[in-house]
Backbone as JSON Lines, residues from 0, in Angstrom:
{"i":0,"aa":"M","n":[51.26,14.75,22.99],"ca":[51.86,14.81,21.64],"c":[53.37,14.65,21.75]}
{"i":1,"aa":"T","n":[53.91,13.74,20.96],"ca":[55.36,13.51,20.94],"c":[55.93,14.06,19.65]}
{"i":2,"aa":"V","n":[56.77,15.07,19.77],"ca":[57.34,15.71,18.59],"c":[58.85,15.74,18.73]}
{"i":3,"aa":"P","n":[59.59,15.18,17.78],"ca":[61.06,15.22,17.86],"c":[61.6,16.62,17.58]}
{"i":4,"aa":"A","n":[62.89,16.77,17.75],"ca":[63.53,18.06,17.5],"c":[63.22,18.54,16.08]}
{"i":5,"aa":"P","n":[62.92,19.82,15.92],"ca":[62.49,20.31,14.61],"c":[63.6,20.31,13.57]}
{"i":6,"aa":"I","n":[63.17,20.12,12.35],"ca":[64.05,20.19,11.18],"c":[63.62,21.38,10.33]}
{"i":7,"aa":"V","n":[64.59,22.18,9.93],"ca":[64.33,23.29,9.01],"c":[65.01,22.97,7.68]}
{"i":8,"aa":"A","n":[64.21,23.04,6.62],"ca":[64.69,22.68,5.29],"c":[64.5,23.86,4.34]}
{"i":9,"aa":"P","n":[65.53,24.67,4.13],"ca":[65.42,25.77,3.18],"c":[65.1,25.25,1.78]}
{"i":10,"aa":"S","n":[64.18,25.93,1.12],"ca":[63.79,25.54,-0.23],"c":[64.53,26.37,-1.26]}
{"i":11,"aa":"I","n":[65.27,25.7,-2.12],"ca":[66.02,26.43,-3.13],"c":[65.12,26.97,-4.25]}
{"i":12,"aa":"L","n":[63.82,26.69,-4.18],"ca":[62.9,27.31,-5.12],"c":[62.96,28.83,-5.0]}
{"i":13,"aa":"A","n":[63.28,29.32,-3.8],"ca":[63.36,30.76,-3.56],"c":[64.78,31.31,-3.73]}
{"i":14,"aa":"A","n":[65.71,30.44,-4.07],"ca":[67.11,30.86,-4.22],"c":[67.35,31.48,-5.6]}
{"i":15,"aa":"D","n":[68.53,32.04,-5.76],"ca":[68.96,32.59,-7.05],"c":[69.45,31.41,-7.91]}
{"i":16,"aa":"F","n":[68.7,31.07,-8.94],"ca":[69.04,29.91,-9.76],"c":[70.34,30.08,-10.53]}
{"i":17,"aa":"A","n":[70.79,31.31,-10.68],"ca":[72.07,31.54,-11.35],"c":[73.26,31.25,-10.44]}
{"i":18,"aa":"R","n":[72.97,31.1,-9.13],"ca":[74.04,30.9,-8.15],"c":[73.66,29.77,-7.19]}
{"i":19,"aa":"L","n":[73.14,28.68,-7.7],"ca":[72.58,27.66,-6.82],"c":[73.6,27.07,-5.86]}
{"i":20,"aa":"A","n":[74.78,26.78,-6.33],"ca":[75.79,26.2,-5.43],"c":[76.1,27.16,-4.29]}
{"i":21,"aa":"D","n":[76.26,28.44,-4.6],"ca":[76.53,29.43,-3.56],"c":[75.36,29.54,-2.59]}
{"i":22,"aa":"E","n":[74.15,29.45,-3.11],"ca":[72.96,29.55,-2.27],"c":[72.85,28.35,-1.34]}
{"i":23,"aa":"V","n":[73.24,27.19,-1.81],"ca":[73.28,26.01,-0.95],"c":[74.31,26.21,0.16]}
{"i":24,"aa":"H","n":[75.49,26.68,-0.21],"ca":[76.54,26.9,0.78],"c":[76.15,27.94,1.82]}
{"i":25,"aa":"A","n":[75.27,28.87,1.43],"ca":[74.86,29.94,2.35],"c":[74.09,29.42,3.56]}
{"i":26,"aa":"V","n":[73.47,28.24,3.43],"ca":[72.69,27.68,4.55],"c":[73.3,26.41,5.11]}
{"i":27,"aa":"E","n":[74.45,26.05,4.59],"ca":[75.06,24.76,4.94],"c":[75.34,24.62,6.43]}
{"i":28,"aa":"S","n":[75.68,25.72,7.07],"ca":[76.1,25.64,8.48],"c":[74.93,25.5,9.45]}
{"i":29,"aa":"T","n":[73.71,25.8,9.0],"ca":[72.58,25.8,9.93],"c":[71.4,24.93,9.5]}
{"i":30,"aa":"A","n":[71.25,24.67,8.22],"ca":[70.11,23.9,7.74],"c":[70.24,22.43,8.13]}
{"i":31,"aa":"D","n":[69.09,21.79,8.31],"ca":[69.07,20.35,8.58],"c":[68.96,19.55,7.28]}
{"i":32,"aa":"W","n":[68.06,19.99,6.42],"ca":[67.88,19.4,5.11],"c":[67.91,20.54,4.08]}
{"i":33,"aa":"L","n":[68.08,20.19,2.82],"ca":[67.9,21.12,1.71],"c":[66.69,20.65,0.92]}
{"i":34,"aa":"H","n":[65.68,21.49,0.83],"ca":[64.44,21.12,0.15],"c":[64.54,21.47,-1.33]}
{"i":35,"aa":"V","n":[64.27,20.5,-2.18],"ca":[64.4,20.68,-3.62],"c":[63.06,20.38,-4.28]}
{"i":36,"aa":"D","n":[62.43,21.41,-4.84],"ca":[61.14,21.27,-5.49],"c":[61.32,20.94,-6.96]}
{"i":37,"aa":"V","n":[60.86,19.78,-7.35],"ca":[60.92,19.34,-8.75],"c":[59.51,19.43,-9.32]}
{"i":38,"aa":"M","n":[59.3,20.32,-10.27],"ca":[57.99,20.54,-10.88],"c":[58.08,20.29,-12.38]}
{"i":39,"aa":"D","n":[57.02,19.7,-12.94],"ca":[57.11,19.22,-14.33],"c":[56.22,19.95,-15.33]}
{"i":40,"aa":"N","n":[55.5,21.01,-14.9],"ca":[54.58,21.72,-15.78],"c":[53.43,20.84,-16.26]}
{"i":41,"aa":"H","n":[53.17,19.74,-15.55],"ca":[52.02,18.88,-15.84],"c":[51.2,18.67,-14.57]}
{"i":42,"aa":"F","n":[51.81,18.07,-13.57],"ca":[51.12,17.91,-12.29],"c":[50.84,19.26,-11.65]}
{"i":43,"aa":"V","n":[51.79,20.17,-11.79],"ca":[51.61,21.56,-11.37],"c":[51.98,22.46,-12.54]}
{"i":44,"aa":"P","n":[51.43,23.68,-12.58],"ca":[51.65,24.56,-13.74],"c":[52.94,25.36,-13.64]}
{"i":45,"aa":"N","n":[54.02,24.69,-13.29],"ca":[55.3,25.37,-13.2],"c":[56.38,24.37,-13.56]}
{"i":46,"aa":"L","n":[57.51,24.87,-13.99],"ca":[58.63,24.02,-14.4],"c":[59.87,24.51,-13.66]}
{"i":47,"aa":"T","n":[60.53,23.6,-12.95],"ca":[61.71,24.03,-12.18],"c":[62.93,23.25,-12.64]}
{"i":48,"aa":"I","n":[63.45,22.4,-11.78],"ca":[64.68,21.68,-12.09],"c":[64.42,20.18,-12.05]}
{"i":49,"aa":"G","n":[65.39,19.42,-12.53],"ca":[65.24,17.98,-12.57],"c":[66.48,17.27,-12.07]}
{"i":50,"aa":"L","n":[66.59,16.01,-12.43],"ca":[67.62,15.14,-11.9],"c":[69.04,15.63,-12.17]}
{"i":51,"aa":"P","n":[69.39,16.12,-13.37],"ca":[70.78,16.56,-13.58],"c":[71.21,17.67,-12.63]}
{"i":52,"aa":"V","n":[70.34,18.61,-12.33],"ca":[70.69,19.69,-11.41],"c":[70.84,19.14,-10.0]}
{"i":53,"aa":"V","n":[69.95,18.25,-9.61],"ca":[70.06,17.64,-8.28],"c":[71.38,16.88,-8.15]}
{"i":54,"aa":"Q","n":[71.74,16.12,-9.16],"ca":[73.0,15.38,-9.12],"c":[74.19,16.33,-8.99]}
{"i":55,"aa":"S","n":[74.15,17.46,-9.7],"ca":[75.24,18.42,-9.62],"c":[75.34,19.04,-8.24]}
{"i":56,"aa":"L","n":[74.2,19.37,-7.63],"ca":[74.2,19.97,-6.31],"c":[74.61,18.98,-5.23]}
{"i":57,"aa":"L","n":[74.22,17.74,-5.38],"ca":[74.63,16.72,-4.41],"c":[76.15,16.63,-4.32]}
{"i":58,"aa":"A","n":[76.82,16.95,-5.42],"ca":[78.28,16.83,-5.46],"c":[78.98,17.97,-4.73]}
{"i":59,"aa":"V","n":[78.24,19.04,-4.38],"ca":[78.91,20.2,-3.79],"c":[78.52,20.46,-2.34]}
{"i":60,"aa":"T","n":[77.73,19.56,-1.75],"ca":[77.33,19.77,-0.36],"c":[77.11,18.44,0.33]}
{"i":61,"aa":"T","n":[77.18,18.47,1.65],"ca":[76.88,17.28,2.45],"c":[75.49,17.35,3.07]}
{"i":62,"aa":"L","n":[74.74,18.42,2.78],"ca":[73.39,18.53,3.32],"c":[72.5,17.39,2.81]}
{"i":63,"aa":"P","n":[71.67,16.82,3.64],"ca":[70.71,15.82,3.17],"c":[69.66,16.48,2.26]}
{"i":64,"aa":"F","n":[69.42,15.88,1.12],"ca":[68.47,16.46,0.16],"c":[67.07,15.9,0.41]}
{"i":65,"aa":"D","n":[66.14,16.83,0.57],"ca":[64.72,16.54,0.76],"c":[64.03,16.87,-0.56]}
{"i":66,"aa":"V","n":[63.89,15.87,-1.43],"ca":[63.39,16.11,-2.78],"c":[61.88,15.95,-2.81]}
{"i":67,"aa":"H","n":[61.21,16.98,-3.25],"ca":[59.75,17.02,-3.31],"c":[59.32,16.99,-4.77]}
{"i":68,"aa":"L","n":[58.8,15.85,-5.19],"ca":[58.43,15.65,-6.58],"c":[56.98,16.05,-6.81]}
{"i":69,"aa":"M","n":[56.8,17.19,-7.45],"ca":[55.46,17.64,-7.86],"c":[55.34,17.31,-9.34]}
{"i":70,"aa":"I","n":[55.24,16.02,-9.63],"ca":[55.3,15.54,-11.0],"c":[54.28,14.43,-11.22]}
{"i":71,"aa":"E","n":[53.89,14.28,-12.48],"ca":[53.1,13.12,-12.88],"c":[54.0,11.89,-12.94]}
{"i":72,"aa":"D","n":[53.41,10.73,-12.78],"ca":[54.12,9.46,-12.9],"c":[55.38,9.4,-12.05]}
{"i":73,"aa":"P","n":[55.27,9.61,-10.74],"ca":[56.47,9.56,-9.9],"c":[57.15,8.2,-9.88]}
{"i":74,"aa":"R","n":[56.39,7.14,-10.18],"ca":[57.03,5.81,-10.21],"c":[58.15,5.76,-11.23]}
{"i":75,"aa":"R","n":[58.02,6.51,-12.3],"ca":[59.04,6.51,-13.35],"c":[60.31,7.21,-12.9]}
{"i":76,"aa":"W","n":[60.18,8.29,-12.1],"ca":[61.32,9.15,-11.82],"c":[61.84,9.09,-10.4]}
{"i":77,"aa":"A","n":[60.98,8.82,-9.46],"ca":[61.39,8.91,-8.05],"c":[62.59,8.04,-7.69]}
{"i":78,"aa":"P","n":[62.64,6.77,-8.12],"ca":[63.79,5.95,-7.73],"c":[65.14,6.51,-8.2]}
{"i":79,"aa":"S","n":[65.14,7.26,-9.28],"ca":[66.4,7.83,-9.77],"c":[66.97,8.87,-8.8]}
{"i":80,"aa":"Y","n":[66.08,9.59,-8.14],"ca":[66.54,10.57,-7.15],"c":[67.11,9.85,-5.92]}
{"i":81,"aa":"A","n":[66.49,8.73,-5.57],"ca":[67.04,7.93,-4.48],"c":[68.4,7.36,-4.86]}
{"i":82,"aa":"D","n":[68.5,6.85,-6.07],"ca":[69.78,6.3,-6.55],"c":[70.87,7.37,-6.6]}
{"i":83,"aa":"A","n":[70.48,8.61,-6.87],"ca":[71.45,9.7,-6.97],"c":[72.01,10.09,-5.61]}
{"i":84,"aa":"G","n":[71.29,9.72,-4.54],"ca":[71.78,10.03,-3.2],"c":[70.9,10.94,-2.38]}
{"i":85,"aa":"A","n":[69.68,11.22,-2.85],"ca":[68.76,12.04,-2.06],"c":[68.44,11.32,-0.75]}
{"i":86,"aa":"Y","n":[68.38,12.09,0.32],"ca":[68.1,11.52,1.63],"c":[66.63,11.13,1.75]}
{"i":87,"aa":"N","n":[65.76,12.01,1.3],"ca":[64.32,11.8,1.4],"c":[63.69,12.14,0.05]}
{"i":88,"aa":"V","n":[62.86,11.25,-0.46],"ca":[62.18,11.5,-1.73],"c":[60.67,11.43,-1.47]}
{"i":89,"aa":"T","n":[60.01,12.55,-1.71],"ca":[58.58,12.67,-1.45],"c":[57.84,12.84,-2.77]}
{"i":90,"aa":"F","n":[56.77,12.08,-2.91],"ca":[55.92,12.2,-4.1],"c":[54.48,12.43,-3.66]}
{"i":91,"aa":"H","n":[53.65,12.88,-4.59],"ca":[52.28,13.25,-4.24],"c":[51.32,12.07,-4.32]}
{"i":92,"aa":"A","n":[50.51,11.97,-3.29],"ca":[49.48,10.92,-3.26],"c":[48.57,11.03,-4.47]}
{"i":93,"aa":"E","n":[48.31,12.27,-4.91],"ca":[47.37,12.48,-6.01],"c":[47.93,11.97,-7.35]}
{"i":94,"aa":"A","n":[49.23,11.73,-7.42],"ca":[49.86,11.37,-8.68],"c":[50.24,9.9,-8.76]}
{"i":95,"aa":"C","n":[49.92,9.13,-7.72],"ca":[50.41,7.75,-7.65],"c":[49.28,6.8,-7.27]}
{"i":96,"aa":"D","n":[49.12,5.73,-8.06],"ca":[48.02,4.78,-7.78],"c":[48.41,3.71,-6.77]}
{"i":97,"aa":"N","n":[49.7,3.59,-6.47],"ca":[50.13,2.59,-5.48],"c":[51.27,3.18,-4.64]}
{"i":98,"aa":"P","n":[50.93,4.09,-3.73],"ca":[51.98,4.77,-2.97],"c":[52.84,3.84,-2.12]}
{"i":99,"aa":"V","n":[52.26,2.81,-1.58],"ca":[53.03,1.91,-0.71],"c":[54.1,1.17,-1.5]}
{"i":100,"aa":"S","n":[53.76,0.74,-2.71],"ca":[54.73,0.05,-3.55],"c":[55.91,0.95,-3.89]}
{"i":101,"aa":"L","n":[55.62,2.2,-4.24],"ca":[56.71,3.12,-4.58],"c":[57.54,3.44,-3.34]}
{"i":102,"aa":"A","n":[56.9,3.54,-2.18],"ca":[57.66,3.78,-0.95],"c":[58.65,2.65,-0.7]}
{"i":103,"aa":"K","n":[58.24,1.43,-0.94],"ca":[59.14,0.29,-0.78],"c":[60.33,0.39,-1.73]}
{"i":104,"aa":"D","n":[60.06,0.81,-2.96],"ca":[61.15,0.94,-3.93],"c":[62.15,2.02,-3.49]}
{"i":105,"aa":"L","n":[61.63,3.12,-2.95],"ca":[62.52,4.2,-2.51],"c":[63.38,3.75,-1.34]}
{"i":106,"aa":"R","n":[62.77,3.06,-0.42],"ca":[63.53,2.57,0.72],"c":[64.56,1.55,0.29]}
{"i":107,"aa":"S","n":[64.21,0.72,-0.68],"ca":[65.16,-0.28,-1.18],"c":[66.35,0.39,-1.86]}
{"i":108,"aa":"A","n":[66.11,1.57,-2.43],"ca":[67.18,2.32,-3.1],"c":[68.01,3.13,-2.12]}
{"i":109,"aa":"G","n":[67.64,3.1,-0.84],"ca":[68.45,3.76,0.18],"c":[67.96,5.11,0.65]}
{"i":110,"aa":"A","n":[66.78,5.52,0.2],"ca":[66.23,6.82,0.61],"c":[65.09,6.64,1.59]}
{"i":111,"aa":"K","n":[64.79,7.71,2.31],"ca":[63.55,7.77,3.06],"c":[62.42,8.01,2.07]}
{"i":112,"aa":"A","n":[61.23,7.53,2.42],"ca":[60.08,7.68,1.53],"c":[59.1,8.68,2.12]}
{"i":113,"aa":"G","n":[58.67,9.63,1.3],"ca":[57.74,10.66,1.75],"c":[56.48,10.69,0.91]}
{"i":114,"aa":"L","n":[55.36,10.95,1.56],"ca":[54.07,11.09,0.89],"c":[53.59,12.53,1.07]}
{"i":115,"aa":"A","n":[53.24,13.19,-0.03],"ca":[52.78,14.58,0.01],"c":[51.28,14.64,-0.23]}
{"i":116,"aa":"I","n":[50.61,15.53,0.51],"ca":[49.18,15.74,0.4],"c":[48.95,17.21,0.02]}
{"i":117,"aa":"D","n":[48.3,17.44,-1.11],"ca":[48.11,18.81,-1.58],"c":[46.95,19.49,-0.84]}
{"i":118,"aa":"R","n":[46.8,20.77,-1.09],"ca":[45.85,21.62,-0.35],"c":[44.44,21.06,-0.32]}
{"i":119,"aa":"D","n":[43.94,20.58,-1.45],"ca":[42.54,20.2,-1.55],"c":[42.3,18.71,-1.33]}
{"i":120,"aa":"T","n":[43.32,17.98,-0.93],"ca":[43.2,16.53,-0.75],"c":[42.95,16.18,0.71]}
{"i":121,"aa":"P","n":[41.88,15.45,1.02],"ca":[41.67,15.02,2.4],"c":[42.77,14.06,2.83]}
{"i":122,"aa":"I","n":[43.12,14.11,4.09],"ca":[44.2,13.27,4.56],"c":[43.72,11.9,5.03]}
{"i":123,"aa":"E","n":[42.45,11.82,5.42],"ca":[41.95,10.6,6.05],"c":[42.15,9.33,5.22]}
{"i":124,"aa":"P","n":[41.96,9.35,3.89],"ca":[42.15,8.12,3.12],"c":[43.57,7.56,3.15]}
{"i":125,"aa":"Y","n":[44.54,8.39,3.57],"ca":[45.94,7.97,3.52],"c":[46.53,7.64,4.89]}
{"i":126,"aa":"L","n":[45.76,7.81,5.93],"ca":[46.31,7.6,7.27],"c":[46.8,6.17,7.47]}
{"i":127,"aa":"D","n":[46.07,5.2,6.94],"ca":[46.47,3.8,7.14],"c":[47.73,3.43,6.36]}
{"i":128,"aa":"L","n":[48.15,4.29,5.43],"ca":[49.37,4.02,4.65],"c":[50.62,4.53,5.35]}
{"i":129,"aa":"L","n":[50.46,5.34,6.36],"ca":[51.6,6.04,6.94],"c":[52.68,5.15,7.52]}
{"i":130,"aa":"P","n":[52.38,3.95,8.03],"ca":[53.48,3.11,8.5],"c":[54.5,2.76,7.41]}
{"i":131,"aa":"S","n":[54.12,2.92,6.15],"ca":[55.03,2.62,5.03],"c":[55.92,3.8,4.67]}
{"i":132,"aa":"F","n":[55.74,4.93,5.38],"ca":[56.46,6.16,5.02],"c":[57.28,6.67,6.19]}
{"i":133,"aa":"D","n":[58.29,7.44,5.84],"ca":[59.15,8.1,6.83],"c":[58.77,9.56,7.02]}
{"i":134,"aa":"T","n":[58.16,10.15,6.0],"ca":[57.79,11.56,6.01],"c":[56.4,11.72,5.43]}
{"i":135,"aa":"L","n":[55.61,12.57,6.07],"ca":[54.34,13.01,5.51],"c":[54.45,14.51,5.31]}
{"i":136,"aa":"L","n":[54.37,14.96,4.06],"ca":[54.46,16.37,3.73],"c":[53.05,16.9,3.48]}
{"i":137,"aa":"I","n":[52.64,17.86,4.3],"ca":[51.32,18.45,4.16],"c":[51.48,19.86,3.61]}
{"i":138,"aa":"M","n":[50.91,20.09,2.45],"ca":[51.0,21.4,1.84],"c":[50.14,22.38,2.63]}
{"i":139,"aa":"T","n":[50.7,23.55,2.94],"ca":[49.95,24.61,3.61],"c":[49.67,25.75,2.64]}
{"i":140,"aa":"I","n":[49.81,25.43,1.35],"ca":[49.4,26.27,0.23],"c":[48.98,25.29,-0.87]}
{"i":141,"aa":"K","n":[48.65,25.8,-2.04],"ca":[48.44,24.96,-3.21],"c":[49.78,24.67,-3.86]}
{"i":142,"aa":"A","n":[50.09,23.42,-4.09],"ca":[51.37,23.05,-4.69],"c":[51.55,23.72,-6.05]}
{"i":143,"aa":"G","n":[52.78,24.18,-6.32],"ca":[53.08,24.65,-7.66],"c":[53.83,25.96,-7.76]}
{"i":144,"aa":"F","n":[53.73,26.81,-6.74],"ca":[54.4,28.1,-6.79],"c":[54.91,28.47,-5.41]}
{"i":145,"aa":"G","n":[56.08,29.09,-5.35],"ca":[56.57,29.62,-4.1],"c":[55.98,30.99,-3.83]}
{"i":146,"aa":"G","n":[56.15,31.45,-2.59],"ca":[55.74,32.8,-2.23],"c":[54.27,32.98,-1.92]}
{"i":147,"aa":"Q","n":[53.49,31.88,-1.81],"ca":[52.07,32.01,-1.52],"c":[51.84,32.24,-0.03]}
{"i":148,"aa":"R","n":[50.64,32.74,0.28],"ca":[50.28,33.01,1.67],"c":[49.88,31.71,2.38]}
{"i":149,"aa":"F","n":[50.4,31.52,3.56],"ca":[50.1,30.38,4.43],"c":[48.6,30.29,4.7]}
{"i":150,"aa":"I","n":[48.06,29.06,4.67],"ca":[46.63,28.82,4.91],"c":[46.5,28.08,6.24]}
{"i":151,"aa":"P","n":[46.18,28.78,7.32],"ca":[46.19,28.14,8.64],"c":[45.18,27.02,8.79]}
{"i":152,"aa":"E","n":[44.09,27.06,8.03],"ca":[43.08,26.0,8.15],"c":[43.63,24.63,7.78]}
{"i":153,"aa":"L","n":[44.69,24.6,6.98],"ca":[45.26,23.32,6.56],"c":[46.01,22.64,7.69]}
{"i":154,"aa":"L","n":[46.24,23.35,8.8],"ca":[46.88,22.73,9.95],"c":[45.98,21.68,10.6]}
{"i":155,"aa":"D","n":[44.69,21.69,10.27],"ca":[43.82,20.62,10.77],"c":[44.34,19.25,10.31]}
{"i":156,"aa":"K","n":[44.88,19.2,9.09],"ca":[45.45,17.95,8.6],"c":[46.67,17.54,9.42]}
{"i":157,"aa":"V","n":[47.46,18.53,9.8],"ca":[48.64,18.26,10.63],"c":[48.21,17.68,11.97]}
{"i":158,"aa":"R","n":[47.2,18.27,12.58],"ca":[46.71,17.77,13.87],"c":[46.21,16.33,13.75]}
{"i":159,"aa":"T","n":[45.46,16.07,12.68],"ca":[44.95,14.72,12.47],"c":[46.09,13.73,12.28]}
{"i":160,"aa":"A","n":[47.07,14.11,11.49],"ca":[48.21,13.22,11.24],"c":[49.02,12.99,12.51]}
{"i":161,"aa":"R","n":[49.23,14.04,13.3],"ca":[50.01,13.88,14.52],"c":[49.29,12.95,15.51]}
{"i":162,"aa":"Q","n":[47.98,13.12,15.64],"ca":[47.22,12.24,16.52],"c":[47.32,10.79,16.07]}
{"i":163,"aa":"H","n":[47.24,10.59,14.76],"ca":[47.31,9.23,14.22],"c":[48.71,8.65,14.42]}
{"i":164,"aa":"A","n":[49.73,9.45,14.16],"ca":[51.11,8.97,14.32],"c":[51.4,8.62,15.77]}
{"i":165,"aa":"D","n":[50.96,9.48,16.69],"ca":[51.2,9.22,18.1],"c":[50.45,7.98,18.57]}
{"i":166,"aa":"A","n":[49.2,7.84,18.12],"ca":[48.4,6.69,18.54],"c":[49.01,5.38,18.05]}
{"i":167,"aa":"G","n":[49.62,5.43,16.86],"ca":[50.22,4.22,16.3],"c":[51.7,4.08,16.59]}
{"i":168,"aa":"H","n":[52.25,5.02,17.38],"ca":[53.68,5.02,17.71],"c":[54.55,4.97,16.46]}
{"i":169,"aa":"L","n":[54.16,5.77,15.47],"ca":[54.87,5.78,14.2],"c":[56.1,6.68,14.27]}
{"i":170,"aa":"E","n":[57.19,6.24,13.65],"ca":[58.36,7.09,13.48],"c":[58.18,7.83,12.15]}
{"i":171,"aa":"L","n":[57.51,8.96,12.24],"ca":[57.09,9.68,11.04],"c":[57.36,11.16,11.22]}
{"i":172,"aa":"R","n":[58.12,11.74,10.31],"ca":[58.28,13.18,10.27],"c":[57.04,13.78,9.6]}
{"i":173,"aa":"I","n":[56.46,14.8,10.23],"ca":[55.33,15.52,9.63],"c":[55.85,16.88,9.21]}
{"i":174,"aa":"E","n":[55.89,17.07,7.91],"ca":[56.52,18.24,7.3],"c":[55.45,19.17,6.74]}
{"i":175,"aa":"V","n":[55.67,20.46,6.87],"ca":[54.76,21.45,6.29],"c":[55.53,22.28,5.27]}
{"i":176,"aa":"D","n":[54.81,22.64,4.2],"ca":[55.45,23.31,3.07],"c":[54.49,24.35,2.52]}
{"i":177,"aa":"G","n":[54.9,25.61,2.64],"ca":[54.11,26.68,2.05],"c":[53.85,27.81,3.01]}
{"i":178,"aa":"G","n":[54.5,28.94,2.79],"ca":[54.26,30.1,3.62],"c":[54.84,30.0,5.01]}
{"i":179,"aa":"I","n":[55.8,29.11,5.21],"ca":[56.4,28.96,6.54],"c":[57.42,30.08,6.74]}
{"i":180,"aa":"A","n":[57.21,30.86,7.81],"ca":[58.07,32.01,8.11],"c":[58.01,32.26,9.61]}
{"i":181,"aa":"A","n":[58.63,33.33,10.05],"ca":[58.7,33.61,11.48],"c":[57.33,33.8,12.1]}
{"i":182,"aa":"D","n":[56.36,34.26,11.32],"ca":[55.03,34.5,11.87],"c":[54.07,33.33,11.72]}
{"i":183,"aa":"T","n":[54.53,32.21,11.15],"ca":[53.66,31.05,10.97],"c":[54.23,29.75,11.52]}
{"i":184,"aa":"I","n":[55.53,29.68,11.72],"ca":[56.13,28.4,12.07],"c":[55.69,27.91,13.45]}
{"i":185,"aa":"E","n":[55.43,28.83,14.37],"ca":[55.05,28.38,15.71],"c":[53.69,27.7,15.7]}
{"i":186,"aa":"Q","n":[52.73,28.24,14.97],"ca":[51.42,27.59,14.94],"c":[51.48,26.24,14.23]}
{"i":187,"aa":"A","n":[52.37,26.11,13.25],"ca":[52.54,24.81,12.6],"c":[53.17,23.81,13.55]}
{"i":188,"aa":"A","n":[54.11,24.27,14.37],"ca":[54.75,23.39,15.35],"c":[53.76,22.96,16.41]}
{"i":189,"aa":"V","n":[52.95,23.87,16.9],"ca":[51.94,23.54,17.91],"c":[50.95,22.52,17.37]}
{"i":190,"aa":"A","n":[50.64,22.6,16.08],"ca":[49.71,21.65,15.46],"c":[50.29,20.25,15.36]}
{"i":191,"aa":"G","n":[51.63,20.14,15.42],"ca":[52.24,18.83,15.37],"c":[53.28,18.62,14.3]}
{"i":192,"aa":"A","n":[53.56,19.66,13.52],"ca":[54.62,19.53,12.5],"c":[55.99,19.55,13.18]}
{"i":193,"aa":"D","n":[56.94,18.83,12.59],"ca":[58.3,18.82,13.13],"c":[59.36,19.0,12.05]}
{"i":194,"aa":"A","n":[58.94,19.21,10.81],"ca":[59.86,19.54,9.72],"c":[59.23,20.69,8.95]}
{"i":195,"aa":"F","n":[60.03,21.7,8.64],"ca":[59.49,22.95,8.12],"c":[60.26,23.38,6.88]}
{"i":196,"aa":"V","n":[59.55,23.47,5.77],"ca":[60.14,23.96,4.53],"c":[59.98,25.47,4.5]}
{"i":197,"aa":"A","n":[61.08,26.18,4.28],"ca":[61.03,27.64,4.25],"c":[61.83,28.14,3.05]}
{"i":198,"aa":"G","n":[61.15,28.84,2.15],"ca":[61.82,29.36,0.97],"c":[62.14,30.83,1.08]}
{"i":199,"aa":"T","n":[61.14,31.66,0.85],"ca":[61.33,33.11,0.89],"c":[61.83,33.58,2.25]}
{"i":200,"aa":"A","n":[61.34,32.96,3.32],"ca":[61.74,33.37,4.67],"c":[63.24,33.2,4.89]}
{"i":201,"aa":"V","n":[63.85,32.3,4.15],"ca":[65.3,32.09,4.26],"c":[66.04,32.89,3.2]}
{"i":202,"aa":"Y","n":[65.68,32.69,1.95],"ca":[66.5,33.24,0.88],"c":[66.25,34.71,0.57]}
{"i":203,"aa":"A","n":[65.18,35.28,1.13],"ca":[64.99,36.72,1.01],"c":[65.59,37.46,2.19]}
{"i":204,"aa":"A","n":[66.11,36.71,3.15],"ca":[66.72,37.33,4.33],"c":[68.13,37.82,4.02]}
{"i":205,"aa":"A","n":[68.57,38.83,4.75],"ca":[69.92,39.34,4.56],"c":[70.96,38.28,4.9]}
{"i":206,"aa":"D","n":[70.64,37.44,5.88],"ca":[71.53,36.36,6.3],"c":[70.74,35.06,6.32]}
{"i":207,"aa":"P","n":[70.75,34.29,5.23],"ca":[69.95,33.08,5.18],"c":[70.25,32.08,6.3]}
{"i":208,"aa":"A","n":[71.53,31.94,6.65],"ca":[71.88,30.99,7.72],"c":[71.26,31.41,9.04]}
{"i":209,"aa":"A","n":[71.3,32.69,9.34],"ca":[70.7,33.19,10.58],"c":[69.19,33.03,10.56]}
{"i":210,"aa":"A","n":[68.59,33.18,9.4],"ca":[67.14,32.99,9.29],"c":[66.75,31.56,9.62]}
{"i":211,"aa":"V","n":[67.55,30.6,9.18],"ca":[67.28,29.19,9.51],"c":[67.35,28.98,11.02]}
{"i":212,"aa":"T","n":[68.36,29.54,11.64],"ca":[68.51,29.4,13.1],"c":[67.33,30.01,13.84]}
{"i":213,"aa":"Q","n":[66.88,31.17,13.38],"ca":[65.74,31.82,14.02],"c":[64.48,30.96,13.89]}
{"i":214,"aa":"L","n":[64.24,30.41,12.73],"ca":[63.06,29.57,12.53],"c":[63.09,28.36,13.45]}
{"i":215,"aa":"R","n":[64.25,27.74,13.57],"ca":[64.35,26.57,14.45],"c":[64.07,26.96,15.91]}
{"i":216,"aa":"R","n":[64.59,28.08,16.33],"ca":[64.35,28.53,17.71],"c":[62.87,28.79,17.96]}
{"i":217,"aa":"L","n":[62.19,29.36,16.99],"ca":[60.77,29.61,17.14],"c":[59.99,28.3,17.25]}
{"i":218,"aa":"A","n":[60.36,27.32,16.44],"ca":[59.69,26.01,16.52],"c":[59.96,25.33,17.85]}
{"i":219,"aa":"E","n":[61.19,25.43,18.31],"ca":[61.54,24.82,19.6],"c":[60.83,25.53,20.75]}
{"i":220,"aa":"R","n":[60.65,26.83,20.63],"ca":[59.98,27.58,21.69],"c":[58.5,27.2,21.75]}
{"i":221,"aa":"A","n":[57.91,26.96,20.57],"ca":[56.49,26.61,20.53],"c":[56.25,25.23,21.13]}
{"i":222,"aa":"V","n":[57.1,24.29,20.79],"ca":[56.98,22.92,21.31],"c":[58.37,22.45,21.69]}
{"i":223,"aa":"P","n":[58.77,22.59,22.92],"ca":[60.1,22.12,23.32],"c":[60.29,20.65,23.0]}
{"i":224,"aa":"P","n":[61.44,20.26,22.42],"ca":[61.68,18.85,22.09],"c":[61.57,17.96,23.31]}
{"i":225,"aa":"T","n":[61.0,16.77,23.11],"ca":[60.85,15.81,24.2],"c":[62.02,14.85,24.22]}
């Protein structure tokens, strides 16, 4: 198994929304990406933030934005996040009838393209699409709410994706999202994940920046970078 150096992406879904800029700055020195959950109260039963907030936050930090669109009709909205300067824009396979076409549009707009697979979605139908993507985000909970308990059985999808990526020599980040914390990140890394979204584990900590560093060390200890 070939796994690059791990990426830790704090999720601002767990941050204090009244102090978002400060919360971003709190992890700026240690985070690799900033994970931004965009929910529309249609694809998932929750409503968070949208493009204007992302644009405002992009102006106050140099962190690469990892935008996770949990929305209906991502073709309508996803390119705008790429145009705004998001580093990686991920949309859900379940919400898009032509994922490869949208991935091309995102890459043309200057962003990395990510495909997300929700808890109840089999991964096998999407494996052949992965060469068109830079990131595969595998939910380790049900998409829609932060603070849920990690579901270890979903790591089977990570193992399948890692085997497929390695066999095809794909340059693909395999990201896990949901319940990632000090007691779960190592098993996700061993399964083949190399990018880790952490919300509560970071923003509920007394020192969010130190929490990011600890998570990265745990991932590196589980699978030393090659």
